[in-house]
Backbone as numpy.savetxt, mean C-alpha at the origin, in Angstrom:
# Nx Ny Nz CAx CAy CAz Cx Cy Cz
10.67 24.74 -5.88 10.91 23.98 -4.67 9.57 23.55 -4.10
9.37 22.28 -3.86 8.07 21.82 -3.37 7.84 22.20 -1.91
6.56 22.32 -1.56 6.16 22.51 -0.17 5.97 21.14 0.47
6.10 21.09 1.77 5.77 19.88 2.53 4.25 19.89 2.77
3.68 18.71 2.82 2.25 18.61 3.12 2.05 18.62 4.63
0.93 19.18 5.03 0.54 19.09 6.43 0.10 17.66 6.73
-0.02 17.33 7.97 -0.51 15.99 8.34 -1.87 15.72 7.72
-2.78 16.68 7.81 -4.12 16.51 7.24 -4.05 16.32 5.73
-3.17 17.07 5.07 -3.05 16.96 3.60 -2.49 15.60 3.20
-1.46 15.12 3.91 -0.89 13.81 3.53 -1.88 12.68 3.81
-2.66 12.80 4.89 -3.66 11.77 5.18 -4.76 11.77 4.13
-5.19 12.95 3.71 -6.20 13.05 2.65 -5.65 12.50 1.34
-4.38 12.81 1.04 -3.74 12.32 -0.17 -3.71 10.79 -0.19
-3.36 10.17 0.93 -3.28 8.70 0.99 -4.64 8.04 0.94
-5.69 8.73 1.35 -7.01 8.11 1.30 -7.64 8.19 -0.08
-7.08 9.05 -0.97 -7.53 9.05 -2.36 -7.13 7.73 -3.01
-7.82 7.36 -4.07 -7.51 6.12 -4.77 -6.29 6.34 -5.67
-5.19 5.71 -5.28 -3.94 5.77 -6.03 -3.25 4.42 -5.87
-2.47 4.04 -6.84 -1.65 2.84 -6.70 -0.36 3.27 -6.01
0.06 2.49 -5.02 1.30 2.77 -4.32 2.40 1.86 -4.83
3.63 2.21 -4.53 4.76 1.33 -4.80 5.36 0.94 -3.46
5.31 -0.36 -3.18 5.84 -0.91 -1.95 7.30 -1.29 -2.19
8.16 -0.91 -1.28 9.58 -1.29 -1.35 9.98 -1.91 -0.02
10.71 -3.02 -0.13 11.16 -3.74 1.06 12.55 -4.29 0.79
13.37 -4.33 1.82 14.70 -4.90 1.69 14.59 -6.34 1.23
15.40 -6.72 0.27 15.37 -8.09 -0.25 15.82 -9.08 0.81
15.25 -10.25 0.78 15.69 -11.33 1.67 16.95 -12.00 1.12
17.34 -11.62 -0.09 18.54 -12.16 -0.74 19.59 -11.04 -0.81
20.71 -11.17 -0.09 21.70 -10.10 -0.07 22.34 -9.82 -1.44
22.15 -10.71 -2.39 22.69 -10.51 -3.74 21.74 -9.71 -4.63
20.56 -9.38 -4.10 19.55 -8.69 -4.92 19.25 -7.31 -4.37
18.76 -6.47 -5.23 18.33 -5.12 -4.85 17.03 -5.21 -4.04
16.61 -4.10 -3.43 15.32 -4.12 -2.73 14.19 -4.52 -3.68
13.15 -5.08 -3.12 11.96 -5.47 -3.87 11.03 -4.25 -3.93
10.61 -3.88 -5.11 9.66 -2.77 -5.29 8.61 -3.20 -6.29
7.36 -2.93 -5.95 6.28 -3.32 -6.85 5.04 -2.48 -6.57
4.24 -2.22 -7.62 2.99 -1.49 -7.41 2.00 -2.36 -6.63
1.24 -1.71 -5.74 0.28 -2.43 -4.90 -0.97 -1.58 -4.68
-2.07 -2.28 -4.47 -3.24 -1.64 -3.90 -2.97 -1.53 -2.41
-3.46 -0.47 -1.80 -3.27 -0.30 -0.36 -4.50 0.38 0.23
-4.59 0.31 1.53 -5.58 1.08 2.27 -4.83 1.84 3.35
-5.33 3.01 3.70 -4.69 3.79 4.75 -5.76 4.41 5.64
-5.53 4.33 6.93 -6.30 5.10 7.89 -5.34 5.50 9.00
-5.53 6.70 9.57 -4.63 7.14 10.65 -4.63 6.18 11.84
-5.76 5.55 12.10 -5.87 4.65 13.25 -5.14 3.32 13.02
-5.25 2.78 11.82 -4.69 1.46 11.51 -3.31 1.53 10.90
-3.09 2.50 10.01 -1.86 2.59 9.26 -2.08 2.16 7.83
-1.06 1.59 7.22 -1.10 1.15 5.82 -1.35 -0.35 5.79
-2.33 -0.77 5.00 -2.67 -2.17 4.87 -2.52 -2.60 3.42
-1.83 -3.72 3.20 -1.69 -4.31 1.88 -1.99 -5.80 1.99
-2.37 -6.40 0.87 -2.62 -7.84 0.80 -1.78 -8.40 -0.33
-1.07 -9.49 -0.04 -0.27 -10.13 -1.10 0.01 -11.58 -0.74
0.47 -12.30 -1.72 0.83 -13.70 -1.50 2.04 -13.79 -0.58
1.94 -14.61 0.43 3.07 -14.83 1.34 4.23 -15.50 0.61
3.93 -16.12 -0.53 4.97 -16.83 -1.29 5.61 -15.96 -2.37
5.07 -14.77 -2.58 5.65 -13.87 -3.58 6.98 -13.35 -3.06
7.76 -12.78 -3.95 9.04 -12.20 -3.54 8.81 -11.10 -2.50
7.74 -10.29 -2.70 7.41 -9.25 -1.72 7.06 -9.85 -0.37
6.23 -10.88 -0.39 5.79 -11.51 0.85 6.94 -12.13 1.62
7.82 -12.83 0.93 8.98 -13.46 1.57 9.90 -12.38 2.15
10.11 -11.30 1.39 10.97 -10.22 1.88 10.34 -9.53 3.09
9.03 -9.33 3.07 8.35 -8.72 4.21 8.45 -9.58 5.46
8.37 -10.87 5.29 8.49 -11.79 6.42 9.85 -11.62 7.10
10.89 -11.39 6.30 12.24 -11.22 6.83 12.46 -9.81 7.39
12.11 -8.80 6.61 12.41 -7.41 6.97 11.49 -6.86 8.06
10.22 -7.25 7.99 9.21 -6.77 8.94 9.05 -5.25 8.94
9.36 -4.63 7.80 9.10 -3.21 7.61 9.12 -2.92 6.11
8.46 -1.84 5.71 8.49 -1.47 4.30 8.25 0.02 4.13
8.44 0.47 2.90 8.17 1.84 2.49 7.06 1.77 1.45
6.14 2.71 1.53 5.13 2.86 0.50 5.29 4.25 -0.09
5.39 4.32 -1.43 5.48 5.59 -2.15 4.18 5.75 -2.93
3.54 6.89 -2.75 2.29 7.18 -3.45 2.45 8.55 -4.10
2.09 8.65 -5.38 2.29 9.91 -6.11 1.07 10.25 -6.93
0.95 11.53 -7.27 -0.05 11.94 -8.25 0.59 11.75 -9.62
-0.22 11.44 -10.58 0.27 11.14 -11.92 0.24 12.35 -12.85
-0.35 13.43 -12.39 -0.48 14.61 -13.25 -0.10 15.86 -12.46
0.27 16.89 -13.19 0.63 18.16 -12.55 -0.61 18.78 -11.91
-0.49 19.44 -10.79 0.74 19.66 -10.04 1.11 18.40 -9.26
2.34 18.00 -9.36 2.79 16.74 -8.77 2.85 16.82 -7.26
2.52 15.69 -6.67 2.58 15.53 -5.22 3.01 14.10 -4.94
3.65 13.90 -3.79 3.92 12.52 -3.37 4.03 12.44 -1.86
3.81 11.22 -1.39 3.98 10.88 0.02 4.76 9.59 0.08
5.78 9.54 0.91 6.43 8.27 1.23 6.22 8.06 2.72
5.96 6.83 3.07 5.72 6.47 4.46 6.45 5.16 4.74
7.14 5.12 5.87 7.93 3.94 6.24 7.61 3.56 7.67
7.63 2.26 7.92 7.43 1.80 9.28 7.45 0.29 9.39
7.33 -0.20 10.62 7.36 -1.63 10.86 6.02 -2.29 10.55
6.09 -3.55 10.17 4.89 -4.36 10.02 4.46 -4.75 11.44
3.27 -4.31 11.82 2.78 -4.55 13.17 1.77 -5.69 13.25
1.32 -6.14 12.08 0.35 -7.23 12.06 0.46 -7.98 10.74
0.45 -9.30 10.83 0.37 -10.18 9.67 -0.71 -11.19 10.00
-1.69 -11.31 9.11 -2.80 -12.22 9.38 -3.44 -12.69 8.08
-4.22 -13.73 8.22 -4.99 -14.22 7.08 -6.08 -13.20 6.75
-6.38 -13.03 5.47 -7.39 -12.06 5.09 -8.81 -12.54 5.37
-9.64 -11.64 5.76 -11.08 -11.86 5.86 -11.66 -11.22 4.60
-12.30 -12.02 3.77 -12.76 -11.53 2.47 -13.63 -10.29 2.60
-14.64 -10.34 3.47 -15.58 -9.22 3.58 -14.93 -7.99 4.21
-14.04 -8.19 5.16 -13.43 -7.07 5.89 -12.22 -6.49 5.15
-11.43 -7.34 4.52 -10.16 -6.91 3.94 -10.20 -6.74 2.43
-10.46 -7.80 1.70 -10.32 -7.73 0.25 -11.47 -7.00 -0.45
-12.69 -7.30 -0.08 -13.83 -6.69 -0.79 -13.77 -5.16 -0.76
-13.56 -4.52 0.39 -13.48 -3.05 0.36 -12.31 -2.54 -0.49
-11.18 -3.25 -0.46 -10.02 -2.85 -1.25 -10.32 -2.98 -2.74
-10.92 -4.09 -3.13 -11.26 -4.31 -4.54 -12.29 -3.29 -5.02
-13.27 -2.98 -4.20 -14.27 -1.97 -4.58 -13.61 -0.60 -4.68
-12.69 -0.31 -3.77 -11.96 0.98 -3.80 -11.27 1.18 -5.16
-10.63 0.12 -5.68 -9.86 0.24 -6.91 -10.64 -0.09 -8.18
-11.66 -0.92 -8.07 -12.34 -1.39 -9.28 -13.81 -0.98 -9.37
-14.36 -0.41 -8.32 -15.78 -0.10 -8.30 -16.58 -1.29 -7.81
-17.83 -1.06 -7.55 -18.70 -2.07 -6.92 -18.79 -3.37 -7.73
-19.16 -3.28 -9.00 -19.38 -4.49 -9.80 -18.09 -5.27 -10.03
-17.06 -4.60 -10.54 -15.80 -5.30 -10.82 -15.11 -5.73 -9.53
-15.23 -4.92 -8.48 -14.63 -5.28 -7.20 -15.25 -6.54 -6.61
-16.56 -6.64 -6.71 -17.26 -7.84 -6.22 -16.88 -9.06 -7.05
-16.83 -8.90 -8.36 -16.44 -10.01 -9.24 -15.00 -10.43 -8.97
-14.11 -9.47 -8.82 -12.70 -9.75 -8.53 -12.57 -10.56 -7.24
-13.31 -10.15 -6.22 -13.26 -10.83 -4.92 -13.73 -12.27 -5.04
-14.79 -12.50 -5.80 -15.29 -13.87 -6.00 -14.25 -14.72 -6.72
-13.60 -14.16 -7.73 -12.55 -14.90 -8.45 -11.35 -15.18 -7.55
-10.99 -14.22 -6.70 -9.89 -14.38 -5.75 -10.18 -15.52 -4.79
-11.41 -15.56 -4.27 -11.79 -16.65 -3.38 -11.74 -18.00 -4.10
-12.27 -18.05 -5.32 -12.29 -19.30 -6.09 -10.89 -19.78 -6.42
-9.95 -18.86 -6.57 -8.56 -19.21 -6.90 -7.73 -19.57 -5.66
-8.35 -19.51 -4.47 -7.63 -19.89 -3.25 -6.91 -18.75 -2.57
-7.23 -17.52 -2.93 -6.59 -16.36 -2.33 -6.55 -16.36 -0.81
-7.65 -16.71 -0.17 -7.63 -16.71 1.30 -6.61 -17.69 1.91
-6.22 -18.71 1.16 -5.26 -19.68 1.68 -3.81 -19.29 1.39
-3.58 -18.44 0.40 -2.21 -18.12 -0.01 -1.79 -16.69 0.29
-2.76 -15.80 0.49 -2.45 -14.40 0.70 -2.48 -14.04 2.18
-1.78 -12.97 2.51 -1.77 -12.45 3.88 -2.01 -10.95 3.85
-2.53 -10.45 4.95 -2.70 -9.02 5.18 -1.49 -8.56 5.98
-0.86 -7.49 5.51 0.28 -6.88 6.21 -0.13 -5.46 6.60
0.00 -5.15 7.87 -0.34 -3.81 8.36 0.95 -3.14 8.83
1.19 -1.94 8.33 2.39 -1.18 8.69 1.97 0.06 9.48
2.65 0.29 10.59 2.42 1.50 11.38 3.42 2.57 10.96
2.96 3.66 10.36 3.89 4.69 9.89 4.74 5.30 11.00
6.03 5.42 10.71 6.97 6.08 11.63 7.68 7.25 10.96
8.00 7.12 9.70 8.72 8.16 8.96 7.89 8.60 7.77
7.83 9.92 7.55 7.08 10.49 6.46 7.97 11.41 5.64
7.73 11.45 4.34 8.34 12.44 3.47 7.27 12.84 2.46
7.08 14.12 2.29 6.04 14.60 1.38 6.56 15.72 0.51
5.94 15.90 -0.62 6.23 17.03 -1.49 4.96 17.42 -2.23
4.76 18.71 -2.33 3.61 19.25 -3.04 4.10 20.39 -3.93
4.04 20.16 -5.24 4.53 21.13 -6.21 3.44 22.09 -6.70
2.29 22.14 -6.01 1.18 22.98 -6.44 1.60 24.43 -6.64
2.36 24.98 -5.69 2.77 26.38 -5.79 3.66 26.62 -7.02
4.40 25.61 -7.44 5.26 25.76 -8.62 4.46 25.88 -9.91
3.20 25.48 -9.88 2.36 25.49 -11.08 1.36 26.64 -11.07
1.47 27.53 -10.07 0.50 28.64 -10.02 1.07 29.92 -10.58
């Protein structure tokens, strides 16, 4: 039986570099919820931040639902996960230096992150993508560490 994480543990877990899975209610009632892996940033002060195309299925669904769930898990034993749900409290155009560059460096490292950001700018990312900020309201956590000791 897994243990629940403390607030400090779940915040530390989310600040580690992991790919999250974003899920949002579909804007099409004939379709299942939209779920996709995403890069994210988390801070207790700001909440969860993601960047995506406003024209993507995720972006269109977020515009309608104005809330999402992010699931983040460890990929190796002892397994752990955090799910966080809440409303989108901010939608804005990305600032390359403030938003994308730190996220790209977080996931790709300095050299590849910088190169990725330059390619994103050249491809028109700032004109097509948006920053979505979610304020966490609901949490669910599990930590199976004790099961592996």
